[in-house]
C-alpha positions in Angstrom: 277.7 5.9 41.7 275.9 5.0 44.9 274.0 2.0 45.5 273.7 -1.5 44.1 274.6 -1.5 40.5 271.3 -3.3 39.7 269.2 -1.0 41.4 267.1 1.8 39.9 266.9 5.4 41.6 263.8 4.4 43.8 265.6 1.2 45.1 263.3 -1.3 43.1 265.4 -3.8 40.9 264.1 -4.4 37.6 263.2 -8.2 38.4 260.9 -6.9 41.2 259.3 -4.4 38.7 258.5 -7.2 36.2 257.2 -9.4 39.1 254.9 -6.8 40.3 253.6 -6.0 36.5 252.8 -9.8 36.1 250.7 -9.9 39.2 248.7 -6.8 38.1 248.2 -8.3 34.6 247.1 -11.8 36.3 244.8 -9.9 38.8 243.2 -8.0 35.7 242.8 -11.0 33.7 241.2 -13.1 36.4 238.8 -10.3 36.7 238.2 -10.2 33.1 237.6 -13.9 33.0 235.6 -14.1 36.3 233.1 -11.3 34.5 233.1 -13.5 31.5 232.2 -16.7 33.2 229.6 -15.0 35.1 228.3 -13.6 31.9 228.4 -17.0 30.3 226.7 -18.3 33.4 224.2 -15.9 33.3 223.6 -16.2 29.7 223.3 -20.1 30.0 221.0 -19.8 33.0 218.6 -17.7 30.9 218.8 -19.8 27.9 217.9 -22.9 30.0 214.9 -20.8 31.5 213.8 -19.7 28.1 214.3 -23.4 27.0 212.4 -24.4 29.7 209.4 -21.9 29.2 209.5 -22.5 25.6 208.9 -26.2 26.2 206.4 -25.4 29.0 204.8 -22.9 26.6 204.7 -25.6 23.9 203.3 -28.5 26.4 200.6 -26.0 27.7 199.5 -25.5 23.9 199.1 -29.5 23.6 197.5 -29.4 26.8 194.9 -26.8 25.7 194.2 -28.7 22.5 193.8 -31.9 24.4 191.0 -30.3 26.4 189.5 -29.2 23.2 189.5 -32.9 21.9 187.6 -34.0 25.0 185.0 -31.8 24.3 184.9 -33.4 20.7 184.5 -36.6 22.5 182.0 -35.6 24.9 180.1 -34.1 21.8 180.5 -37.6 20.0 179.8 -39.9 23.1 177.4 -37.8 25.3 177.1 -40.5 27.8 180.6 -40.4 28.7 180.6 -36.3 29.2 180.0 -34.7 32.6 176.7 -33.2 31.2 175.0 -35.7 28.6 171.8 -33.7 28.0 173.9 -30.7 27.1 176.2 -32.6 24.7 173.4 -34.9 23.1 172.2 -34.2 19.5 168.2 -33.7 19.1 166.0 -36.6 18.4 167.1 -36.7 14.7 170.7 -37.0 15.7 171.9 -33.8 14.6 173.2 -30.7 16.5 171.7 -28.3 13.7 168.1 -27.6 13.7 166.0 -27.6 10.3 167.0 -24.0 9.7 170.8 -25.0 10.0 170.9 -23.2 13.5 172.8 -24.7 16.3 170.7 -26.3 18.9 173.6 -25.3 21.6 171.9 -22.0 23.0 173.7 -21.9 26.8 177.2 -21.8 27.9 178.5 -24.4 29.8 181.7 -23.9 32.2 183.1 -27.4 32.8 184.3 -27.8 36.8 186.9 -30.1 38.4 187.1 -32.9 38.5 186.1 -33.2 34.8 189.1 -30.9 33.8 191.5 -33.4 31.8 195.2 -34.1 33.6 197.9 -35.0 31.0 200.6 -37.1 32.7 203.5 -39.0 31.4 203.5 -42.2 29.6 204.7 -44.1 32.9 202.2 -42.2 34.8 204.1 -40.7 37.4 204.6 -37.1 36.8 202.1 -34.5 35.6 202.8 -32.8 32.7 199.9 -30.4 32.6 196.5 -29.5 33.6 193.5 -27.9 31.7 192.6 -25.1 34.2 189.7 -24.0 32.2 187.3 -25.5 29.6 184.5 -23.3 28.2 181.7 -24.3 25.6 179.5 -21.7 24.5 176.8 -21.1 21.5 178.1 -19.6 18.1 178.8 -16.1 17.4 176.9 -14.0 15.0 179.9 -13.9 12.6 180.6 -17.8 12.7 180.1 -19.1 9.4 177.1 -21.5 8.5 177.1 -25.0 10.1 179.0 -23.9 13.0 177.7 -25.6 16.4 179.5 -24.5 19.5 182.7 -22.6 20.6 185.0 -24.2 22.8 187.9 -22.2 24.8 190.7 -24.4 26.6 193.3 -23.0 28.7 196.2 -25.2 29.4 198.8 -25.0 32.0 202.4 -26.8 32.2 205.8 -26.4 33.5 207.1 -25.2 37.1 206.3 -21.8 36.4 202.9 -22.6 35.3 202.9 -21.2 31.8 199.6 -21.2 30.2 198.3 -21.3 26.5 194.7 -20.7 25.2 193.1 -22.8 22.2 189.9 -21.4 20.9 188.1 -23.7 18.1 184.6 -23.7 16.5 183.2 -27.0 16.2 181.6 -27.5 12.7 179.0 -30.1 11.5 180.8 -32.9 10.0 178.8 -35.0 8.0 180.9 -38.1 8.1 180.2 -41.4 6.3 177.6 -43.5 8.1 177.2 -47.2 7.0 173.7 -47.4 5.7 172.2 -49.2 2.7 168.9 -48.4 1.0 168.0 -51.9 0.0 168.8 -55.7 0.4 171.1 -56.1 -2.6 173.1 -53.5 -4.2 174.8 -54.0 -7.3 176.9 -51.3 -8.9 177.2 -53.8 -12.4 174.6 -56.2 -13.3 172.9 -58.6 -10.9 171.8 -62.0 -12.1 169.8 -64.4 -9.9 168.2 -67.9 -10.6 167.4 -70.5 -8.4 165.0 -69.9 -5.4 166.8 -66.4 -4.4 164.4 -64.2 -2.5 164.5 -60.8 -1.4 162.5 -59.8 1.5 161.4 -56.1 3.2 163.6 -54.2 0.9 164.9 -53.5 -2.6 167.1 -54.6 -5.3 169.4 -52.0 -7.1 171.4 -52.8 -10.2 173.4 -50.4 -12.5 173.4 -52.6 -15.6 170.6 -55.3 -16.5 168.8 -56.9 -13.6 168.0 -60.3 -14.3 165.3 -62.1 -11.8 164.4 -65.5 -11.2 161.3 -67.0 -12.1 160.1 -67.7 -8.5 160.1 -64.2 -7.9 156.5 -63.8 -9.3 155.3 -65.3 -5.9 156.2 -61.8 -4.2 153.3 -60.0 -6.3 150.2 -61.4 -4.9 151.4 -60.8 -1.4 152.3 -57.4 -1.5 150.5 -56.8 1.9 152.8 -59.0 3.5 155.6 -57.4 1.8 154.8 -53.9 0.6 158.6 -53.0 0.8 159.9 -55.0 -2.1 161.2 -53.3 -5.4 163.5 -54.1 -8.1 165.3 -51.1 -9.6 167.9 -50.9 -12.5 169.7 -48.1 -14.6 169.5 -50.4 -17.8 167.2 -53.3 -18.4 165.0 -55.8 -16.4 164.7 -59.3 -17.5 163.2 -61.9 -16.0 163.7 -65.7 -16.2 160.4 -67.5 -17.1 157.8 -67.7 -19.6 156.7 -64.3 -19.4 158.4 -61.0 -18.9 157.5 -58.3 -16.2 157.6 -55.0 -17.6 159.3 -52.0 -15.6 157.8 -48.5 -16.0 157.7 -47.5 -19.5 156.3 -51.2 -20.2 159.5 -52.5 -22.1 162.1 -55.2 -21.9 165.1 -54.8 -24.1 162.9 -52.5 -26.4 160.1 -55.0 -26.8 156.6 -54.5 -25.3 155.7 -57.3 -22.8 152.8 -59.0 -21.5 150.2 -57.5 -19.0 152.0 -56.3 -15.9 151.4 -57.6 -12.5 150.0 -55.2 -10.2 150.6 -55.6 -6.6 147.7 -55.8 -4.1 147.2 -52.6 -2.2 148.1 -53.1 1.6 145.4 -52.4 3.9 147.5 -50.1 6.4 149.6 -46.7 5.6 153.1 -47.4 4.8 155.2 -44.3 5.2 158.4 -46.0 4.0 156.9 -46.2 0.2 156.0 -42.4 -0.1 159.3 -41.1 -1.1 160.5 -43.9 -3.0 157.4 -44.7 -5.2 155.4 -41.6 -4.8 152.0 -43.4 -5.9 149.1 -41.1 -6.5 147.0 -40.1 -3.4 148.6 -43.0 -1.4 146.8 -45.4 -3.9 149.2 -48.3 -4.4 147.3 -49.5 -7.3 148.0 -46.2 -9.1 151.6 -47.5 -9.4 151.4 -50.4 -12.2 154.8 -52.2 -11.2 157.1 -52.3 -8.8 159.8 -53.1 -11.3 161.3 -49.9 -11.8 163.5 -48.0 -14.6 165.5 -45.6 -12.6 168.3 -43.6 -13.8 168.9 -41.5 -10.9 169.6 -44.1 -8.1 171.2 -42.7 -4.9 174.1 -45.0 -4.7 175.8 -45.4 -1.3 179.5 -44.3 -1.7 182.0 -46.4 0.3 185.2 -46.1 -1.7 188.0 -48.1 -0.8 190.5 -45.5 0.1 188.2 -43.6 2.4 186.9 -46.8 4.3 190.4 -48.1 4.8 191.6 -44.7 6.2 188.6 -44.4 8.5 189.3 -48.0 9.8 193.2 -47.2 10.4 191.9 -43.8 12.3 189.5 -45.7 14.4 191.4 -48.9 14.9 189.0 -51.4 13.2 190.3 -54.6 12.5 192.3 -54.8 8.9 193.2 -58.0 7.6 195.0 -58.5 4.2 194.3 -61.5 2.1 196.4 -64.1 0.7 196.4 -65.2 -3.2 194.0 -68.4 -2.2 191.5 -66.1 -0.2 192.8 -66.8 3.5 193.3 -63.8 5.4 196.9 -62.6 7.3 195.7 -61.8 11.1 198.9 -61.4 12.7 202.8 -62.4 13.1 204.1 -65.2 15.3 206.2 -63.6 18.1 208.8 -66.3 18.0 209.4 -66.8 14.2 207.7 -63.7 12.9 206.3 -65.9 10.4 202.4 -64.5 9.1 199.6 -66.3 11.0 197.1 -67.2 8.3 193.5 -68.1 8.9 190.2 -68.7 7.0 187.6 -66.2 6.9 185.5 -68.5 8.9 188.1 -69.3 11.6 188.4 -65.3 12.3 184.8 -64.1 12.2 182.6 -67.3 12.9 180.3 -66.2 15.7 178.4 -69.2 16.3 179.6 -70.1 19.4 180.2 -66.6 20.9 176.7 -64.8 20.2 173.6 -65.8 19.1 171.5 -63.6 16.8 168.6 -63.1 19.3 171.1 -61.5 21.8 171.9 -58.9 19.2 170.6 -55.4 20.4 169.1 -53.9 16.9 170.1 -50.2 17.9 173.6 -51.0 18.8 176.3 -50.3 16.5 177.8 -53.8 14.9 181.7 -54.1 14.8 183.3 -53.1 11.6 186.2 -55.0 9.7 188.0 -54.3 6.7 189.6 -56.9 4.4 192.3 -55.6 2.5 193.5 -56.7 -1.2 196.2 -59.3 -1.9 199.0 -56.2 -2.2 197.3 -53.6 -0.1 196.7 -51.3 -3.0 193.6 -50.1 -4.2 191.6 -52.7 -6.3 192.7 -53.1 -9.9 190.6 -52.4 -12.7 191.1 -56.0 -13.8 190.8 -57.5 -10.3 194.2 -59.0 -10.4 194.9 -57.9 -6.9 191.3 -59.4 -5.6 191.3 -62.7 -3.9 188.1 -65.0 -3.8 186.9 -65.8 -0.3 185.0 -68.8 -0.3 182.6 -69.5 2.6 181.0 -72.8 2.8 181.4 -74.2 6.1 179.1 -76.0 8.3 176.5 -73.4 9.7 178.7 -70.2 10.4 177.4 -67.2 11.7 179.0 -63.6 11.2 178.0 -60.4 12.8 179.0 -57.1 11.5 179.7 -54.9 8.9 182.5 -56.3 6.6 184.1 -54.3 3.8 185.8 -56.7 1.7 188.5 -55.9 -1.0 188.0 -59.3 -2.4 185.5 -61.4 -4.7 183.0 -63.3 -2.2 181.4 -66.7 -2.9 179.0 -68.0 -0.5 178.1 -71.5 -0.8 177.3 -74.8 1.4 174.0 -75.8 3.3 174.9 -75.6 6.9 173.1 -75.2 10.0 173.5 -71.5 11.2 171.5 -70.4 14.2 167.8 -68.7 13.9 166.8 -65.3 14.2 163.4 -65.5 16.0 162.2 -61.6 16.0 163.4 -59.9 12.9 162.1 -56.5 12.9 160.1 -55.4 9.5 160.3 -51.9 8.3 157.0 -50.9 10.0 158.4 -52.0 13.2 156.4 -55.3 13.5 157.9 -58.5 13.9 158.4 -60.8 10.8 158.9 -64.4 10.7 161.9 -66.2 11.8 164.7 -66.2 9.5 166.2 -70.0 9.6 169.9 -70.5 8.8 171.0 -67.1 9.3 174.4 -66.7 7.9 174.8 -63.0 8.2 173.2 -60.5 10.7 174.8 -57.0 9.1 176.2 -56.3 5.8 178.8 -57.6 3.2 180.2 -54.9 1.0 182.3 -56.2 -1.7 184.5 -54.2 -3.7 184.8 -57.1 -6.4 182.0 -59.5 -7.4 179.6 -61.5 -5.2 178.2 -65.0 -5.7 175.4 -66.9 -3.7 175.4 -70.6 -3.8 173.9 -73.3 -1.7 171.5 -72.0 0.8 171.5 -69.5 3.6 169.8 -66.4 4.9 171.1 -62.9 5.3 169.5 -60.3 7.8 170.9 -56.9 6.7 172.2 -55.9 3.2 174.7 -57.3 0.5 176.6 -54.7 -1.8 178.7 -55.6 -4.8 180.6 -53.2 -6.8 181.6 -55.4 -9.8 178.2 -57.5 -10.0 175.9 -59.8 -8.1 175.1 -63.4 -9.1 173.3 -66.1 -7.4 171.7 -69.5 -8.1 171.0 -71.0 -4.7 168.2 -71.1 -2.1 169.2 -67.8 -0.5 166.8 -65.2 1.1 167.9 -62.0 2.3 165.8 -60.0 4.5 166.3 -56.2 4.6 167.1 -54.6 8.2 165.5 -51.4 8.5 168.3 -50.3 11.0 170.4 -50.1 7.6 169.1 -46.9 7.2 169.7 -45.8 10.8 172.8 -43.3 10.4 173.2 -42.7 14.0 173.7 -46.3 14.7 177.2 -46.7 12.9 178.8 -43.4 12.0 182.3 -44.4 11.2 183.8 -40.9 12.5 183.2 -37.8 14.6 179.6 -35.9 14.3 181.8 -32.6 14.8 184.8 -31.2 13.0 187.2 -28.8 14.7 188.1 -25.6 13.0 191.2 -24.0 14.5 190.3 -20.2 14.9 192.7 -18.6 17.5 195.5 -19.6 20.2 197.8 -17.6 22.1 
């Protein structure tokens, strides 16, 4: 045999053949691995792009929604809009006419620089921009109550992905802080002493017991034709003789001859819907004390008002068991900051009643229960807030989930030009404790002396024996002055 004993017939040794096979296998594996890595890289890149595009799509949707929210804000605050006349309601404060049709009859394209830009919290990077904002009248197929249609297109991301949101704006009759009378009690109301109500009405769901000096109201109806006392049960008067209501009976017994009011010598439109005398002759209505079983009670339930207060960032304070308010937390110790009602709200040194603009919305405050839960039926979580300081002055609409006790004499400021319901200037109001409204979810009691210009509500009953006068502020009927929420409600219609 010729050749090397370890060589094959072609002269290639087995070892060399093995080395060649390994090399080929390695090359193949590297190629396959490279292809796999390239595929993974491409897939990862595509996933990153998809994620970025999805994130941009989501961001652009939120940007478009933000644009629509700007339009809602402009409808509620026309003076802050790019076109106040377009976004303003009619003279009655409504966006629908008497027939229920929208007052928006023309389209409006919002131009730069009024198109909103959405930036990051540190205000260094733009997250997106509204590239189109369009308002138009309702379409024929839109449901009743539709005020307008809004199309908002948002753009976000490096690839400038856009999303469109189209919404209907629906008329939304949210609660407005109004009051039909000077004293409103969803329970009984008892008043002794020299308690007086001027320019407004007293309502009581149960027995209404009025003081003897109230008889002085009747010979002076020309000066105060707006007074009326209404109860869903019985009306009783302190004193020697009773005063009857419409059917001439108090507690089932006929009383003495009714006292007729003096007919005013001028036209009083405020009484027509309430008293409805025949032919506008006020002598045709025998008495201003009325037995009424269908009083239109204002409804400011605890949970709704608290929710609206939270949503609109109105101040909310919990009460302690001794009737003080928890107004915050000490940053150093974490202990609660506790103050009296007067310490928190006394505005005597901050604003004078004469400086208040009647048409402007007063501040709104919510005073919560002891435990933050709705008022218990037995009143166990209601504190008693006692106000008796030296001449405090409070300004605002106060929703108080507590019993209220107002006393003391004090020396509160004077309102020199209060407005009566007919628009005329009434006599000065001295010792003015409150300009606005107290709404108690518990009981209310007035002792001592003081004056109120506005309204006082008590869900669990009202009592008073001091020398108080409550003057009704006709602005308490102005729904557009204090509307706690939006005039319009967004209804999602389409997004893509």
